[in-house]
N, C-alpha and C positions, 0 to 999 in steps of 0.2 A: 819295751816299746816297739811297735811295728811301724815301719816307715815305708811308704810307697814311693817309687821312683819311676819317672818317665822323662823323656826329653826328645828333642828333634822331631816334634810333631808336625812341623811345617804345614800348617793349615789343613791338614787332612781331617775335616770335620767328622766324617764317618768314623775314623779311628779314634778321634777324641771322644766321641759319644761312647764307643765301646770301652775305652780306657776308663772313663768315668764310671760306667756300670761295673767294671771289674774291681775298681778301687772301692766303690760303695759296698760291694759284696764282701770284700776282704776286710774292710773297716780298719785301715791303719790310723794311727794318731795324726799323721801328717803326710801330705803328698809333696814331693820335691820334683820340680821341673828343671832340668839341666840346660835349658836354653833352646833357641830356635823355635819359638812359638810362631813368630813371623808376622801375623796380622791380628788386630784387636778382635776380629770375629772369632778367632780361636779361643780367646778368653771367655767370650759369651758361651761358647760350647762347653768350656770347662766349668761353667756355673752350675752344671748338673752335679758336680762333686758335692758330697755331704761332709767333706773333710777339708780342713784348711790347706791352702796351696801356697807354697813358697818356692821361689826360683830365681834364676839369674838370666840375664840377657845373653843370647848367643850372637854370632856374627851376622846371622840373617834377621836379627831383631833391631839392628842399629838404626835403619831408616825409619822405623815405626816406633822407636823407643818412647817418645812422648805420648803418642796415642795409646801404646800398650800400658803405660803408667796410669793414664786417665781411666782406661777401661778396667784395669786391675783394682782400682780403688772402689769401683762400683760393687765388686764381689768380695772385697776384703782380702784379695790376694796380695802377697808381698813379693815384689820383684826388685832385684838389686843388680848392680854391676858386679862382674866377677873380679876376683874371687870374693865370695861372701862367706863369712865365718859366723857361727853362732853356737851357743851352748844350750842344751836341753837335757834334763834328767841326768846331770853330771857327765854327759858325753859332749865331746867337741866335734863339730861338723864343719866341713868345707863343701861349698857348692861351686863348681866351675863348669864352664862349657868346654874350654880348650884343655885337653889333658897335658899339654906341654907346660902348663903352669904348675903342675905337681912337681915339687922339689923335695929333697931329703928332709928339710926342716918341717915341711907340711906333713910328711909321712910320720915324723917323730912326735909331732904335737897334736895332730888330729886323731880321733878315733875312727871317723868315717869321712871319706872323700867321695863325692858323687860327681861324675862328669858326663858330658855328652859328646857331640861333634862327630865322632867316628862312625856312629850307627852300628858299632860292633860290641858284642857282649864282653864284659870284663868283670871279674870278681877275684881279687887277690889281696892278700895281706902283704903290705910292705912296711917294714919296721912295725909300728903298732897300729897302722891305719888299714881299714878295709877300703880298698879302692873299688868302686862299683859303677858300672854302666849297664843298664839292662839290654842295650842294643837297639835294634831297629824298632821305631814306634810310628814312623811316618807313612808306612805303606809303600815305600819305594822298592823294597825287596819283598816281592810277593810271597806270602805264606811264612814270613819270618818276623812277624810283629811280636814284640814282647814288652811287658812292663815288669818292674821288679818290686820285690818286697824284701826288706832287710829287718831282721830281728836284732835289736841293739844289745839284748842280754846275751845272746849266744854268738853274736857277730857272724851270723849266717845269712846268706842271701839266696833267693830263688827267683826264677822268672816264671811268669805266666804268659804262655803263648796264645795268640788269637789271630 
């Protein structure tokens, strides 16, 4: 299964549009957002996705959490408080915004842990878990925008720069 990963999009509607185009071309089974969507208008922009979106709230989402939940329902997006755990195709996933929530237990029980917050690329295996953050998605660091793709069968990740 191929999974798309983005996060920390911080209302950059131009980048969100490009992110949707890239994911629609790559055609993953699911797109994961690791938090800091920030405003409901960003979810409207994400409605261009042809793929289901699931994610968690980041620290910059807290003031708009209720509005984000209302907007997410319009597009069948699933948003949760962190940490959020789920199972799909016999793999165990954790989605968090804050990487400091990753602990030894999580790395031993999960197959994949996706996080945001740092705006920095990370892809490493710790115990049995692939910990992945595609890095910058919000356009804050010019020329360093990335989304990620993770292949669950090979436990390999790659980034797509834009």
